[in-house]
C-alpha positions in Angstrom: 368.1 83.0 -183.1 369.6 85.8 -185.5 367.4 87.3 -187.7 368.0 87.8 -191.6 370.8 89.8 -192.1 370.4 93.6 -192.5 369.9 94.5 -195.8 373.1 96.1 -197.7 372.6 99.4 -199.2 374.9 102.2 -201.3 375.8 104.1 -198.5 377.1 100.7 -196.9 379.3 100.4 -200.1 380.3 103.8 -200.2 381.4 104.1 -196.4 383.3 100.5 -197.1 384.7 102.1 -200.1 385.7 105.6 -198.4 383.6 107.6 -201.6 380.6 109.6 -201.2 376.9 107.5 -202.9 377.3 109.7 -205.8 380.6 108.2 -206.5 379.3 104.7 -206.2 376.3 105.5 -208.5 378.8 106.9 -211.3 380.6 103.5 -211.1 377.4 101.3 -211.8 376.7 103.5 -214.3 379.8 103.5 -216.0 379.8 107.8 -216.1 383.3 109.8 -215.8 384.1 111.3 -212.5 385.9 108.5 -210.8 389.2 107.2 -211.8 389.6 103.7 -212.6 391.1 102.8 -209.4 388.5 104.0 -207.8 386.1 102.3 -209.9 387.7 99.0 -209.4 387.7 99.8 -205.4 384.2 100.4 -205.3 383.3 96.7 -207.5 385.4 94.7 -204.7 384.1 96.4 -202.3 380.1 96.1 -203.2 381.4 92.0 -204.7 382.2 91.7 -200.6 379.3 92.8 -199.1 377.1 91.0 -202.1 375.6 94.1 -203.7 374.9 95.1 -206.7 372.1 98.1 -207.8 368.9 96.5 -208.2 366.0 97.2 -210.5 363.9 99.2 -208.1 367.2 100.9 -207.2 367.5 102.3 -210.9 363.5 102.8 -211.0 363.9 105.2 -208.4 367.0 106.8 -209.6 365.1 107.4 -212.7 362.0 108.4 -210.7 359.7 105.8 -211.4 358.2 104.0 -208.7 355.8 100.9 -209.3 354.8 99.6 -206.0 354.0 101.5 -202.4 353.1 99.2 -199.2 350.7 100.3 -196.9 350.1 97.9 -193.4 346.8 98.3 -191.2 346.4 97.0 -187.9 342.7 96.7 -188.1 340.2 93.4 -188.6 339.2 92.8 -192.0 335.6 92.8 -190.7 336.0 96.9 -189.9 338.1 97.7 -192.5 335.1 96.8 -194.5 332.7 98.9 -193.1 334.9 102.1 -191.7 334.2 104.9 -194.4 337.7 107.0 -193.4 339.8 104.3 -194.9 337.9 103.2 -197.5 338.3 107.1 -198.6 341.9 107.5 -197.6 342.9 104.2 -199.7 341.0 105.6 -202.9 342.7 109.0 -202.2 346.3 107.3 -202.6 345.2 105.3 -205.3 344.0 108.7 -207.4 347.5 109.7 -206.9 349.2 106.1 -207.8 346.8 105.4 -211.1 348.1 108.8 -212.6 352.1 107.4 -211.8 350.7 104.1 -213.0 351.9 102.5 -209.9 350.6 100.0 -207.5 349.5 99.9 -203.6 350.4 96.4 -202.1 347.9 96.4 -199.1 348.0 94.3 -196.0 346.0 93.7 -192.8 348.3 92.8 -189.6 347.3 91.1 -185.9 350.2 93.8 -184.4 352.6 96.1 -184.7 355.7 93.4 -184.1 354.0 91.6 -187.5 354.0 94.9 -189.1 357.7 95.5 -188.4 358.5 92.2 -189.9 356.1 92.6 -193.5 358.2 96.3 -194.1 361.9 94.7 -193.2 360.4 91.6 -196.1 359.2 94.1 -198.3 361.6 96.5 -198.5 364.8 93.8 -198.0 362.8 91.8 -201.1 362.9 94.8 -203.1 359.0 94.6 -203.2 357.9 98.4 -202.6 359.7 101.6 -203.2 358.3 103.6 -200.0 355.6 102.6 -197.4 352.9 104.7 -195.7 352.4 104.3 -191.9 349.6 104.7 -190.1 348.3 104.4 -186.6 351.1 106.2 -184.5 351.6 105.5 -180.6 353.4 107.2 -178.2 357.1 105.7 -178.1 356.1 103.9 -181.5 358.4 101.0 -182.0 358.1 101.5 -185.9 360.0 104.0 -186.0 363.6 103.2 -185.0 362.8 99.6 -186.4 362.0 101.0 -189.5 364.1 103.9 -189.9 367.3 101.5 -189.3 366.7 99.7 -192.2 366.3 103.0 -194.7 362.8 102.6 -195.5 361.2 105.5 -197.7 358.2 106.3 -195.6 355.4 109.0 -195.2 354.2 109.1 -191.8 350.4 109.8 -191.1 350.6 111.5 -187.7 351.7 114.4 -185.5 355.2 114.9 -185.9 355.7 114.6 -181.9 354.7 111.0 -182.4 356.5 110.0 -186.2 360.1 110.7 -185.0 361.9 111.9 -188.4 359.6 110.3 -190.7 357.9 113.2 -192.8 354.9 113.5 -191.2 351.4 114.3 -192.8 348.6 115.3 -190.2 345.5 117.4 -189.2 345.2 119.2 -186.3 342.7 117.1 -184.2 343.4 119.3 -181.0 341.9 122.5 -182.7 339.3 120.5 -183.9 338.2 118.7 -180.9 338.3 122.0 -179.0 335.9 123.2 -181.9 333.4 120.5 -181.2 333.3 120.9 -177.5 332.8 124.8 -177.7 330.0 124.1 -180.5 328.1 122.1 -177.9 328.7 124.6 -174.7 327.2 127.2 -177.0 324.1 125.3 -177.3 324.0 125.2 -173.8 325.2 121.5 -173.3 327.6 121.6 -169.7 327.7 117.4 -169.6 329.2 116.6 -172.6 330.8 112.8 -173.2 333.3 111.2 -175.4 333.3 107.8 -177.1 336.9 107.6 -178.6 339.2 105.5 -180.1 342.1 103.2 -178.5 344.2 104.8 -175.9 347.1 103.6 -177.0 347.1 105.3 -180.7 348.4 109.0 -180.6 345.7 110.9 -182.2 343.3 109.6 -179.6 345.4 110.6 -176.9 346.1 114.0 -178.6 341.9 113.8 -178.8 341.3 113.0 -175.4 343.7 115.5 -173.8 342.1 118.4 -175.9 338.7 117.3 -174.9 339.5 117.4 -171.3 341.3 120.9 -171.8 338.8 122.3 -173.1 336.0 120.8 -171.0 337.8 122.5 -168.2 338.6 125.5 -169.8 334.6 126.4 -170.6 333.8 125.4 -166.9 331.9 122.5 -168.0 331.4 119.4 -165.8 334.2 116.8 -166.1 333.3 115.1 -169.4 333.6 111.2 -169.3 335.1 109.8 -172.0 335.6 106.1 -173.3 338.2 104.4 -175.3 336.6 101.6 -178.0 338.3 99.7 -180.8 336.3 101.8 -183.4 333.7 99.5 -184.0 330.0 100.2 -183.6 329.4 97.3 -181.2 331.5 99.0 -178.6 330.3 102.5 -179.9 326.8 101.3 -178.7 328.4 99.4 -175.5 329.7 102.9 -174.6 326.9 104.9 -175.4 324.7 102.7 -173.2 327.0 103.0 -170.4 326.8 106.7 -170.9 323.1 106.9 -170.8 322.5 104.7 -168.1 324.7 106.8 -165.6 322.9 108.8 -162.8 324.6 112.2 -164.4 323.7 111.0 -167.8 325.4 113.2 -170.6 323.2 115.7 -172.9 325.6 115.4 -175.9 328.4 113.1 -176.8 331.2 113.4 -179.8 332.2 110.2 -181.2 335.4 109.5 -183.1 333.9 108.1 -186.1 330.9 107.8 -187.7 330.3 104.4 -187.4 330.4 104.6 -183.8 328.1 107.8 -183.7 325.6 105.9 -185.9 325.5 102.8 -183.1 324.9 105.5 -180.4 321.7 106.8 -182.3 320.5 103.6 -182.2 321.0 103.0 -178.7 319.4 105.9 -177.9 316.7 105.5 -179.8 316.4 101.6 -178.0 316.6 103.5 -174.9 313.3 106.3 -175.6 315.7 109.0 -176.2 314.9 111.4 -178.6 317.9 112.7 -181.0 318.7 116.0 -181.0 315.6 116.9 -178.5 316.7 114.8 -175.4 320.6 114.0 -176.5 323.2 115.8 -179.2 325.5 113.6 -181.1 328.5 114.8 -182.9 330.4 112.4 -185.3 334.1 112.7 -186.6 334.8 112.3 -190.6 331.5 113.5 -192.3 331.1 110.5 -194.6 327.8 109.4 -196.6 326.8 107.8 -193.2 326.3 110.8 -191.6 324.1 112.1 -194.3 321.8 109.3 -194.8 321.1 108.5 -191.1 318.0 110.3 -189.3 318.2 112.8 -188.2 321.3 113.4 -190.2 324.9 113.8 -188.2 326.5 116.6 -187.1 330.2 115.6 -188.0 333.6 117.5 -188.0 334.1 117.1 -191.7 337.3 116.9 -194.0 337.6 115.7 -197.0 339.6 111.9 -196.4 340.1 111.4 -200.5 342.1 114.6 -200.8 344.2 113.4 -197.6 344.9 110.5 -198.7 345.9 112.1 -202.2 348.5 114.0 -200.2 350.0 111.6 -198.3 350.7 109.9 -201.6 352.0 113.0 -202.9 354.5 113.3 -200.3 355.5 109.9 -200.1 356.6 110.7 -204.1 358.2 113.4 -203.0 360.5 111.5 -200.2 361.3 109.1 -202.8 362.5 111.4 -205.0 364.3 113.3 -202.3 362.4 116.5 -202.9 360.6 116.9 -199.5 361.0 119.8 -197.7 359.1 119.2 -194.3 356.3 118.5 -192.2 352.7 118.6 -193.8 349.6 119.8 -192.5 346.0 119.2 -194.0 343.3 121.4 -193.5 341.8 120.9 -189.9 338.3 119.5 -190.1 335.5 121.8 -189.4 332.1 121.8 -188.2 329.4 120.6 -190.3 325.9 121.4 -187.8 323.4 119.1 -189.0 320.1 117.7 -187.7 321.8 115.5 -184.8 322.7 118.5 -182.6 320.0 121.1 -180.9 320.3 123.4 -177.4 320.5 121.0 -174.5 317.4 120.1 -172.7 316.1 122.7 -170.3 316.6 120.2 -167.6 320.2 119.4 -168.4 321.0 122.3 -169.6 322.8 126.2 -168.5 320.9 126.8 -164.9 318.3 129.2 -165.1 
């Protein structure tokens, strides 16, 4: 069974009529610059293709955008407790509010559902653009959504996002800083509890962790992929700490898992940071109210979301000039990291 017909665009009308998109716009806005014969030819082609300038298209041409779409492939329960996306969305909303615009948010089960949702939103003229997150290697959203002409900004490294304008943080540099900091404290057995292995930023962090550990001559660090939630973070921590060669320091890919890891350490009779150092990614309030407070790789997630929204408006308005890297997360040492225990640290 064939799918719904592709959305006809001004580009299709221009190509069929043998003119530029600007000429089509002039014709439909009844402005000078095209001859009567050309204008009639453009109208005839538009009728044939079933195309007419929509209210959304007119809105975009006057740089007024009403709704931006964001689909998240995350469980609803996790979204409710994960500080990152709450801060990220609030940053997006801060820019939308200044422009009297709205965010259309939907949770999806998989990438196929996400692609179908964006297609429906765009063809139905429900959104003027979209924010795409959680990129994978060879992400199927790239060719599918580029093909329908969806204006979008991609939150991810440019190597993952195709021709979509990218906004990203330098995860590799941040991971290297985290590992070097722990190594400077004497830790030689460092582990990492990461996010889903299929996510592009997880793969970038995993490779940076591996290469930094090797470059420093440390013991091979074990890495465990999880789904970002506290149960999987606790399970991964327990697995690491039950090993005969347990680590003396663990880096977590988010703060929820780090807090869960601290609970597991206490349950197993280990004192943080005397017996075990913990370092979280994303410096939320969770890191500051946990005892001991959690050392973290800090970045302003609210500002990150705001910058993503600003770049999206540049894309929609045709003023965007290229990829945009936001400040790299930086280390904020707190009470959960300390020199390695004598029996597990540097050889005497």
